[in-house]
KELO-405320 format. One line per field, with one value per atom (N, C-alpha, C): x, y, z; atom name. Coordinates in nm, 4 decimals, always signed. Layout:
N
x <- X:...;
y <- Y:...;
z <- Z:...;
atom <- CA:...;
END
This chain:
176
x <- -0.5041:-0.5222:-0.5041:-0.4262:-0.4071:-0.4987:-0.5619:-0.6414:-0.5749:-0.5199:-0.4511:-0.4623:-0.4507:-0.4514:-0.3098:-0.2450:-0.1039:-0.0805:-0.1566:-0.1350:-0.2231:-0.1744:-0.2554:-0.1968:-0.2707:-0.2269:-0.2811:-0.1996:-0.2462:-0.2260:-0.3153:-0.3056:-0.3185:-0.3088:-0.3185:-0.4503:-0.5570:-0.6875:-0.7131:-0.6176:-0.6372:-0.6189:-0.6902:-0.6736:-0.7691:-0.7262:-0.8147:-0.8451:-0.8058:-0.8292:-0.9318:-1.0164:-1.1148:-1.0476:-1.1157:-1.0652:-1.1187:-1.0452:-1.0914:-1.2177:-1.3078:-1.4362:-1.4435:-1.3617:-1.3691:-1.2557:-1.2899:-1.1892:-1.1365:-1.0146:-0.9531:-1.0385:-1.0594:-1.1379:-1.2867:-1.3321:-1.4743:-1.5046:-1.6322:-1.6765:-1.6645:-1.7073:-1.7025:-1.5964:-1.5276:-1.4192:-1.4592:-1.4170:-1.4367:-1.3137:-1.2864:-1.1750:-1.2213:-1.1851:-1.2180:-1.0991:-1.0843:-0.9761:-1.0177:-0.9466:-0.9689:-0.8380:-0.8132:-0.6972:-0.7445:-0.6748:-0.7118:-0.5933:-0.6206:-0.5155:-0.4767:-0.4257:-0.3723:-0.2603:-0.1726:-0.0595:-0.1047:-0.0295:-0.0631:-0.0709:+0.0207:+0.0195:-0.1082:-0.1559:-0.2782:-0.3996:-0.4101:-0.5262:-0.5185:-0.4006:-0.3826:-0.4233:-0.3749:-0.4047:-0.5543:-0.6221:-0.7665:-0.8360:-0.7990:-0.8617:-0.8318:-0.7089:-0.6666:-0.7494:-0.8051:-0.9010:-1.0346:-1.0571:-1.1687:-1.3041:-1.3183:-1.4431:-1.4748:-1.3720:-1.3929:-1.4621:-1.4599:-1.5149:-1.6630:-1.7365:-1.8796:-1.9031:-1.7994:-1.8131:-1.8258:-1.7788:-1.7900:-1.8481:-1.8632:-1.9266:-2.0698:-2.1646:-2.3040:-2.3653:-2.3259:-2.3870:-2.3320:-2.2208:-2.1635:-2.2299:-2.2943:-2.3568:-2.2511:-2.1608:-2.0545:-1.9431:-1.8237:-1.7088:-1.6506:-1.6351:-1.5862:-1.4651:-1.3559:-1.2351:-1.2655:-1.2500:-1.2827:-1.1611:-1.0494:-0.9281:-0.8111:-0.6981:-0.5782:-0.6002:-0.6159:-0.6396:-0.7709:-0.8640:-0.9954:-1.1014:-1.1997:-1.3067:-1.4407:-1.5480:-1.6846:-1.7522:-1.8108:-1.8729:-2.0239:-2.0981:-2.2434:-2.2746:-2.3381:-2.3684:-2.5180:-2.5749:-2.7175:-2.7337:-2.8090:-2.8368:-2.9879:-3.0310:-3.1734:-3.2252:-3.1355:-3.1743:-3.1779:-3.1190:-3.1198:-2.9930:-2.9791:-2.8650:-2.7740:-2.6423:-2.5460:-2.4325:-2.3766:-2.2676:-2.1590:-2.0356:-1.9250:-1.8068:-1.7167:-1.5883:-1.4838:-1.3851:-1.2780:-1.1446:-1.0410:-0.9056:-0.8196:-0.7401:-0.6397:-0.5274:-0.4970:-0.3962:-0.2634:-0.2636:-0.1388:-0.1566:-0.0576:-0.0654:+0.0714:+0.0794:+0.2026:+0.1688:+0.2019:+0.1643:+0.2010:+0.1017:+0.1200:+0.1142:+0.1058:+0.1078:-0.0165:-0.0542:-0.1669:-0.2178:-0.3414:-0.4061:-0.4757:-0.4689:-0.5450:-0.6267:-0.7438:-0.8322:-0.9006:-0.9606:-1.0418:-1.1447:-1.2701:-1.3744:-1.3460:-1.3969:-1.3750:-1.4944:-1.4740:-1.5777:-1.7050:-1.8191:-1.9472:-1.9975:-1.9264:-1.9652:-2.0954:-2.1816:-2.3026:-2.2651:-2.1591:-2.1074:-1.9580:-1.9194:-1.7774:-1.7069:-1.5920:-1.5201:-1.3732:-1.2937:-1.1501:-1.1055:-1.0033:-0.9568:-0.8372:-0.8037:-0.6929:-0.7195:-0.6585:-0.6627:-0.5184:-0.4827:-0.3467:-0.3475:-0.2421:-0.2271:-0.0978:-0.1085:+0.0098:+0.0323:+0.1542:+0.1815:+0.1843:+0.1291:+0.1374:+0.1701:+0.2184:+0.2543:+0.3521:+0.4629:+0.5659:+0.5108:+0.4112:+0.3562:+0.2551:+0.2203:+0.1216:-0.0208:-0.0367:-0.1664:-0.1489:-0.2617:-0.2594:-0.3607:-0.3175:-0.4095:-0.4524:-0.5807:-0.6370:-0.7033:-0.6523:-0.7066:-0.7614:-0.8871:-0.9511:-0.9764:-0.9319:-0.9567:-1.0242:-1.1374:-1.2160:-1.2841:-1.2899:-1.3696:-1.4754:-1.5943:-1.7018:-1.8010:-1.8720:-1.9805:-2.1101:-2.1775:-2.2971:-2.4133:-2.5021:-2.6234:-2.6979:-2.7406:-2.8090:-2.7133:-2.5823:-2.4827:-2.4736:-2.4294:-2.4102:-2.5422:-2.6488:-2.7797:-2.8220:-2.7987:-2.8289:-2.7495:-2.6223:-2.5373:-2.5873:-2.6288:-2.6811:-2.8111:-2.8978:-3.0224:-2.9934:-2.8997:-2.8636:-2.8113:-2.7286:-2.6737:-2.7866:-2.8802:-2.9932:-3.0756:-3.0922:-3.1717:-3.0883:-2.9628:-2.8795:-2.8179:-2.8097:-2.7576:-2.6349:-2.5506:-2.4360:-2.3261:-2.2472:-2.1349:-2.0320:-2.0124:-1.9168:-1.9588:-2.0867:-2.1383:-2.1261:-2.1596:-2.1494:-2.0055:-1.9096:-1.7695:-1.7205:-1.7585:-1.7184:-1.7728:-1.8989:-1.9588:-1.8916:-1.8595:-1.7910:-1.6548:-1.5795:-1.4472:-1.4574:-1.5609:-1.5803:-1.6140:-1.6928:-1.7217:-1.5941:-1.5076:-1.3791:-1.2962:-1.2924:-1.2171:-1.2676:-1.4001:-1.4570:-1.4264:-1.4377:-1.4120:-1.2669:-1.1741:-1.0316:-0.9846:-1.0456:-1.0011:-1.0735:-1.1856:-1.2611:-1.1926:-1.1950:-1.1387:-1.0016:-0.9192:-0.7809:-0.7570:-0.8432:-0.8228:-0.9471:-0.9508:-1.0589:-1.0093:-1.0822:-1.0380:-1.0291:-0.9264:-0.9061:-0.9662:-1.0565:-1.1161:-1.0204:-0.9908:-0.8979:-0.9718;
y <- +2.7756:+2.9103:+2.9102:+2.9997:+3.0136:+3.1228:+3.0987:+3.2023:+3.2359:+3.3552:+3.3969:+3.5466:+3.5954:+3.7378:+3.7754:+3.8618:+3.8926:+3.9736:+4.0827:+4.1688:+4.1267:+4.1463:+4.1212:+4.2020:+4.2991:+4.3794:+4.3183:+4.3097:+4.2535:+4.3541:+4.3472:+4.4287:+4.3361:+4.3928:+4.3074:+4.2312:+4.2890:+4.2240:+4.1280:+4.1054:+4.0162:+4.0942:+4.0538:+4.1226:+4.2397:+4.3454:+4.4599:+4.4800:+4.3869:+4.3954:+4.2899:+4.3208:+4.2214:+4.0927:+3.9831:+3.8513:+3.8127:+3.7272:+3.6720:+3.5917:+3.5897:+3.5247:+3.3824:+3.3468:+3.2142:+3.1291:+3.0247:+2.9374:+2.8398:+2.7945:+2.6986:+2.5726:+2.5215:+2.3998:+2.4240:+2.5494:+2.5801:+2.6394:+2.6392:+2.7070:+2.6243:+2.6857:+2.6239:+2.6971:+2.6248:+2.6834:+2.6930:+2.8024:+2.8152:+2.8818:+2.8480:+2.9064:+2.9349:+3.0517:+3.0925:+3.1689:+3.1694:+3.2472:+3.2950:+3.3981:+3.4544:+3.5183:+3.5148:+3.5837:+3.7144:+3.8229:+3.9571:+4.0188:+4.0806:+4.1423:+4.2797:+4.2784:+4.3974:+4.3476:+4.4360:+4.3955:+4.3665:+4.2835:+4.2558:+4.3831:+4.4772:+4.6007:+4.6806:+4.6870:+4.7622:+4.6990:+4.5676:+4.5002:+4.5045:+4.4817:+4.4917:+4.6310:+4.7358:+4.8734:+4.9007:+4.8498:+4.8678:+4.7932:+4.6671:+4.5846:+4.6403:+4.6903:+4.7380:+4.8565:+4.9336:+5.0378:+4.9662:+4.9181:+4.8277:+4.8827:+5.0130:+5.0743:+5.0350:+4.9994:+4.9582:+4.8231:+4.7414:+4.6063:+4.6068:+4.7066:+4.7125:+4.7446:+4.7844:+4.8139:+4.6879:+4.5743:+4.4506:+4.3341:+4.3476:+4.2433:+4.2880:+4.2288:+4.2732:+4.2656:+4.1702:+4.1531:+4.2504:+4.3168:+4.4121:+4.5473:+4.5928:+4.7240:+4.8318:+4.8057:+4.9019:+4.8382:+4.8940:+4.8622:+4.9973:+5.0199:+5.1469:+5.1242:+5.1927:+5.1849:+5.2550:+5.1853:+5.2431:+5.2615:+5.2056:+5.2171:+5.1594:+5.1511:+5.0972:+4.9496:+4.9192:+4.7831:+4.7219:+4.8026:+4.7541:+4.8220:+4.7423:+4.7938:+4.7379:+4.8104:+4.7674:+4.7292:+4.6095:+4.5537:+4.5451:+4.5799:+4.5633:+4.4853:+4.3694:+4.2792:+4.2523:+4.2531:+4.2254:+4.1010:+4.0033:+3.8801:+3.8595:+3.7544:+3.7210:+3.6880:+3.6418:+3.6043:+3.7235:+3.8365:+3.9530:+4.0346:+4.1273:+4.2179:+4.1769:+4.1710:+4.1268:+4.2281:+4.2416:+4.3360:+4.2719:+4.3213:+4.2769:+4.3712:+4.3610:+4.4291:+4.3247:+4.3652:+4.2735:+4.3460:+4.2679:+4.3203:+4.2563:+4.3389:+4.2849:+4.2318:+4.1033:+4.0411:+4.0199:+4.0313:+4.0247:+4.1027:+4.1851:+4.2721:+4.2757:+4.2145:+4.2163:+4.2895:+4.4199:+4.4998:+4.4323:+4.4302:+4.3710:+4.2197:+4.1552:+4.0090:+3.9477:+3.9953:+3.9315:+4.0156:+3.9849:+4.0401:+3.9246:+3.9262:+3.8300:+3.9076:+3.8567:+3.9236:+3.8217:+3.8719:+3.7888:+3.8771:+3.8287:+3.9025:+3.8974:+3.9973:+4.0063:+3.9515:+3.9236:+3.8682:+3.9526:+3.8844:+3.9519:+3.9673:+3.9102:+3.9216:+3.8459:+3.9036:+3.8324:+3.7102:+3.7223:+3.6107:+3.6019:+3.5015:+3.4825:+3.4442:+3.5078:+3.4768:+3.5110:+3.4466:+3.4721:+3.4293:+3.4952:+3.4555:+3.5341:+3.5088:+3.5794:+3.5912:+3.6930:+3.7113:+3.7286:+3.6515:+3.6500:+3.7104:+3.7859:+3.8501:+3.7977:+3.6938:+3.6268:+3.6678:+3.7162:+3.7589:+3.6403:+3.6626:+3.5675:+3.6480:+3.5815:+3.6495:+3.7638:+3.7344:+3.8344:+3.9542:+3.9322:+4.0390:+4.1267:+4.0952:+4.1735:+4.1378:+4.0187:+3.9719:+3.9214:+3.8983:+3.8564:+3.7458:+3.6421:+3.5402:+3.5858:+3.6193:+3.6621:+3.5397:+3.4972:+3.3792:+3.4214:+3.3856:+3.4148:+3.2827:+3.2756:+3.1593:+3.2115:+3.1523:+3.2067:+3.0961:+3.1147:+3.0291:+3.1174:+3.0634:+3.1411:+3.0480:+3.1039:+3.0319:+3.0928:+3.0261:+3.0839:+3.0917:+3.1911:+3.1948:+3.0634:+3.0048:+2.8757:+2.7580:+2.7852:+2.6792:+2.6049:+2.4806:+2.4011:+2.3724:+2.3577:+2.3345:+2.4578:+2.5762:+2.7010:+2.7127:+2.6732:+2.6789:+2.5817:+2.4618:+2.3634:+2.4115:+2.4736:+2.5278:+2.6414:+2.7286:+2.8391:+2.7846:+2.6797:+2.6179:+2.5591:+2.4924:+2.4314:+2.5358:+2.6542:+2.7601:+2.8547:+2.8165:+2.8936:+3.0186:+3.0284:+3.1489:+3.1150:+3.0273:+2.9842:+3.0892:+3.0906:+3.1838:+3.1594:+3.0337:+3.0012:+3.0636:+3.0523:+3.1094:+3.2616:+3.3219:+3.4672:+3.5137:+3.4437:+3.4833:+3.4705:+3.3632:+3.3466:+3.4619:+3.4983:+3.6093:+3.7415:+3.7607:+3.8828:+3.8966:+3.7874:+3.7932:+3.8221:+3.7710:+3.8033:+3.9516:+4.0083:+4.1521:+4.2328:+4.1875:+4.2541:+4.2529:+4.1400:+4.1272:+4.2286:+4.2322:+4.3270:+4.4717:+4.5022:+4.6378:+4.6783:+4.5897:+4.6217:+4.6265:+4.5473:+4.5426:+4.6427:+4.6983:+4.7916:+4.9274:+4.9886:+5.1215:+5.1434:+5.0430:+5.0598:+5.0406:+5.0893:+5.0718:+5.1086:+5.0650:+5.1016:+5.2155:+5.3247:+5.4332:+5.3856:+5.4294:+5.3911:+5.4973:+5.4551:+5.5457:+5.5624:+5.6840:+5.7078:+5.7649;
z <- -8.2298:-8.1817:-8.0310:-7.9815:-7.8381:-7.7877:-7.6748:-7.6119:-7.4804:-7.4780:-7.3567:-7.3452:-7.2255:-7.2009:-7.1630:-7.2394:-7.2206:-7.0938:-7.0766:-6.9618:-6.8460:-6.7265:-6.6082:-6.4939:-6.4453:-6.3322:-6.2051:-6.1039:-5.9782:-5.8666:-5.7699:-5.6500:-5.5316:-5.4106:-5.2906:-5.2851:-5.3369:-5.3310:-5.4452:-5.5319:-5.6463:-5.7744:-5.8792:-6.0061:-6.0137:-6.0831:-6.1028:-6.2500:-6.3336:-6.4768:-6.5165:-6.6157:-6.6598:-6.7052:-6.6812:-6.7200:-6.8567:-6.9234:-7.0501:-7.0249:-7.1240:-7.1035:-7.1570:-7.2533:-7.3146:-7.2609:-7.1916:-7.1318:-7.2360:-7.2167:-7.3074:-7.3151:-7.4358:-7.4543:-7.4690:-7.4530:-7.4654:-7.6023:-7.6384:-7.7592:-7.8852:-7.9942:-8.1264:-8.2071:-8.2929:-8.3707:-8.5173:-8.5805:-8.7239:-8.7831:-8.9079:-8.9812:-9.1232:-9.1733:-9.3096:-9.3648:-9.4969:-9.5580:-9.6957:-9.7425:-9.8747:-9.9207:-10.0501:-10.1062:-10.1669:-10.1297:-10.1741:-10.2480:-10.3599:-10.4405:-10.3856:-10.2656:-10.1969:-10.1063:-10.0654:-9.9821:-9.8387:-9.7666:-9.6263:-9.5421:-9.5637:-9.4852:-9.5068:-9.6317:-9.6608:-9.5925:-9.6016:-9.5430:-9.3911:-9.3356:-9.1903:-9.1413:-9.2088:-9.1664:-9.1681:-9.2709:-9.2789:-9.1655:-9.1419:-9.0387:-8.8996:-8.8789:-8.7468:-8.6991:-8.7926:-8.7570:-8.7372:-8.6158:-8.5883:-8.6320:-8.6353:-8.6801:-8.8247:-8.9033:-9.0424:-9.0552:-8.9512:-8.9619:-8.9986:-8.9517:-8.9848:-9.1319:-9.2047:-9.3476:-9.4319:-9.3801:-9.4588:-9.3802:-9.2499:-9.1693:-9.1402:-9.2131:-9.2057:-9.0672:-8.9868:-8.8559:-8.7517:-8.7819:-8.6860:-8.7036:-8.5968:-8.5974:-8.5713:-8.4743:-8.4468:-8.3644:-8.3814:-8.2972:-8.2579:-8.1285:-8.0782:-7.9901:-8.0213:-7.9391:-7.8071:-7.6941:-7.5639:-7.4737:-7.5123:-7.4323:-7.5077:-7.4392:-7.5000:-7.5333:-7.6613:-7.7112:-7.6645:-7.6162:-7.5734:-7.6595:-7.7030:-7.7878:-7.7418:-7.7769:-7.7459:-7.8771:-7.8805:-8.0004:-7.9823:-8.0874:-8.0913:-8.2188:-8.2019:-8.3126:-8.3142:-8.4339:-8.4487:-8.5345:-8.4843:-8.5584:-8.5626:-8.6288:-8.6320:-8.4923:-8.4059:-8.2699:-8.1743:-8.2117:-8.1236:-8.1358:-8.0414:-8.0381:-7.9220:-7.9497:-7.8494:-7.8400:-7.7185:-7.6962:-7.6112:-7.6281:-7.5447:-7.5611:-7.4676:-7.4769:-7.5111:-7.5902:-7.6300:-7.6174:-7.5979:-7.5873:-7.6957:-7.7627:-7.8546:-7.7672:-7.7814:-7.6953:-7.7658:-7.9000:-7.9748:-8.1039:-8.1346:-8.2512:-8.3180:-8.4361:-8.5156:-8.6452:-8.6530:-8.7699:-8.9024:-8.9924:-9.1236:-9.1259:-9.0073:-9.0003:-8.9374:-8.8165:-8.7471:-8.6323:-8.5926:-8.4734:-8.4013:-8.2684:-8.1876:-8.0861:-8.0545:-7.9592:-7.8707:-7.7639:-7.6763:-7.6088:-7.6069:-7.5369:-7.3874:-7.3185:-7.1750:-7.0983:-6.9724:-6.8862:-6.8966:-6.9029:-6.9124:-7.0557:-7.1528:-7.2934:-7.3197:-7.4034:-7.4468:-7.5307:-7.6115:-7.6902:-7.6623:-7.5869:-7.5585:-7.6880:-7.7155:-7.8381:-7.8251:-7.9070:-7.9143:-8.0524:-8.1034:-8.2350:-8.2818:-8.4079:-8.4702:-8.6189:-8.6782:-8.8225:-8.8677:-8.9708:-9.0249:-9.1638:-9.1955:-9.3256:-9.3873:-9.4702:-9.5249:-9.6699:-9.7012:-9.8386:-9.9355:-10.0552:-10.1656:-10.2912:-10.3945:-10.5201:-10.4950:-10.4252:-10.3952:-10.3189:-10.2339:-10.1514:-10.2215:-10.3460:-10.4202:-10.3774:-10.3221:-10.2736:-10.1315:-10.0651:-9.9253:-9.9024:-9.8341:-9.7848:-9.6459:-9.6325:-9.5040:-9.4419:-9.3255:-9.2572:-9.1210:-9.0973:-8.9696:-8.8982:-8.7745:-8.6896:-8.5638:-8.5292:-8.4181:-8.3400:-8.2088:-8.1211:-8.0566:-8.0434:-7.9825:-7.9132:-7.8177:-7.7510:-7.8019:-7.8948:-7.9562:-7.8573:-7.8776:-7.7964:-7.8131:-7.7067:-7.7134:-7.7168:-7.7054:-7.7023:-7.8342:-7.8279:-7.9497:-8.0200:-7.9445:-8.0062:-8.0850:-8.0278:-8.0991:-8.2275:-8.2235:-8.3432:-8.4497:-8.4087:-8.5044:-8.5682:-8.4876:-8.5414:-8.6397:-8.6053:-8.6942:-8.8273:-8.8206:-8.9420:-9.0266:-8.9607:-9.0292:-9.1047:-9.0428:-9.1043:-9.1904:-9.2195:-9.3109:-9.2518:-9.1196:-9.0547:-8.9701:-9.0207:-8.9416:-8.9404:-8.8332:-8.8209:-8.9307:-8.9694:-9.0747:-9.2074:-9.2402:-9.3637:-9.3602:-9.2463:-9.2331:-9.2516:-9.1896:-9.2004:-9.3445:-9.4141:-9.5538:-9.6389:-9.6175:-9.6920:-9.6556:-9.5278:-9.4838:-9.5513:-9.5592:-9.6211:-9.7713:-9.8362:-9.9783:-9.9955:-9.9026:-9.9072:-9.8846:-9.7923:-9.7696:-9.8981:-9.9638:-10.0891:-10.1921:-10.2110:-10.3080:-10.2690:-10.1414:-10.0931:-10.1148:-10.0789:-10.0890:-10.2342:-10.3205:-10.4605:-10.5495:-10.5024:-10.5860:-10.5919:-10.7064:-10.7331:-10.6697:-10.6717:-10.6277:-10.4802:-10.3941:-10.2509:-10.1727:-10.0487:-9.9584:-9.8710:-9.8620:-9.7762:-9.6310:-9.5635:-9.4235:-9.3343:-9.2458:-9.1500:-9.0334:-8.9984:-8.8855:-8.7673;
atom <- N:CA:C:N:CA:C:N:CA:C:N:CA:C:N:CA:C:N:CA:C:N:CA:C:N:CA:C:N:CA:C:N:CA:C:N:CA:C:N:CA:C:N:CA:C:N:CA:C:N:CA:C:N:CA:C:N:CA:C:N:CA:C:N:CA:C:N:CA:C:N:CA:C:N:CA:C:N:CA:C:N:CA:C:N:CA:C:N:CA:C:N:CA:C:N:CA:C:N:CA:C:N:CA:C:N:CA:C:N:CA:C:N:CA:C:N:CA:C:N:CA:C:N:CA:C:N:CA:C:N:CA:C:N:CA:C:N:CA:C:N:CA:C:N:CA:C:N:CA:C:N:CA:C:N:CA:C:N:CA:C:N:CA:C:N:CA:C:N:CA:C:N:CA:C:N:CA:C:N:CA:C:N:CA:C:N:CA:C:N:CA:C:N:CA:C:N:CA:C:N:CA:C:N:CA:C:N:CA:C:N:CA:C:N:CA:C:N:CA:C:N:CA:C:N:CA:C:N:CA:C:N:CA:C:N:CA:C:N:CA:C:N:CA:C:N:CA:C:N:CA:C:N:CA:C:N:CA:C:N:CA:C:N:CA:C:N:CA:C:N:CA:C:N:CA:C:N:CA:C:N:CA:C:N:CA:C:N:CA:C:N:CA:C:N:CA:C:N:CA:C:N:CA:C:N:CA:C:N:CA:C:N:CA:C:N:CA:C:N:CA:C:N:CA:C:N:CA:C:N:CA:C:N:CA:C:N:CA:C:N:CA:C:N:CA:C:N:CA:C:N:CA:C:N:CA:C:N:CA:C:N:CA:C:N:CA:C:N:CA:C:N:CA:C:N:CA:C:N:CA:C:N:CA:C:N:CA:C:N:CA:C:N:CA:C:N:CA:C:N:CA:C:N:CA:C:N:CA:C:N:CA:C:N:CA:C:N:CA:C:N:CA:C:N:CA:C:N:CA:C:N:CA:C:N:CA:C:N:CA:C:N:CA:C:N:CA:C:N:CA:C:N:CA:C:N:CA:C:N:CA:C:N:CA:C:N:CA:C:N:CA:C:N:CA:C:N:CA:C:N:CA:C:N:CA:C:N:CA:C:N:CA:C:N:CA:C:N:CA:C:N:CA:C:N:CA:C:N:CA:C:N:CA:C:N:CA:C:N:CA:C:N:CA:C:N:CA:C:N:CA:C:N:CA:C:N:CA:C:N:CA:C:N:CA:C:N:CA:C:N:CA:C:N:CA:C:N:CA:C:N:CA:C:N:CA:C:N:CA:C:N:CA:C:N:CA:C:N:CA:C:N:CA:C:N:CA:C:N:CA:C:N:CA:C:N:CA:C:N:CA:C:N:CA:C:N:CA:C:N:CA:C:N:CA:C;
END
């Protein structure tokens, strides 16, 4: 997974755009995937409406679009409530999305989600790859894993909820 910020505006005084928060080589990495009996375009369209993420990701309280490819995230965990702004840094409709949290994030993170066709495009392999700096660092992540609240477990459960949502009653309504 590459973590990079595509756009960068500069002025005489330096940069005037927020910087990415997760530096290369930092954080913990996780990868999860699920096959869903829906087309890549359908799943991409649903995921791309970021407000829909709270419909299947239990820990997400809200995602609000605040600007061009910038969103504000509010996440609630057993350890507390966390917020950050993130920017979509790569968007290939029907194929993939990449994002990165911006400087000042409560939880620094970056990642991508891929929508790969299988079964002649009738189904989709949804793969999520993410790096994050957990609250409490690596020790906090190990404690969370020990107590059954690991990010990997949460992501696997979230993807299964997405599968059920997308496959139930023909389709998941898209919030616009």
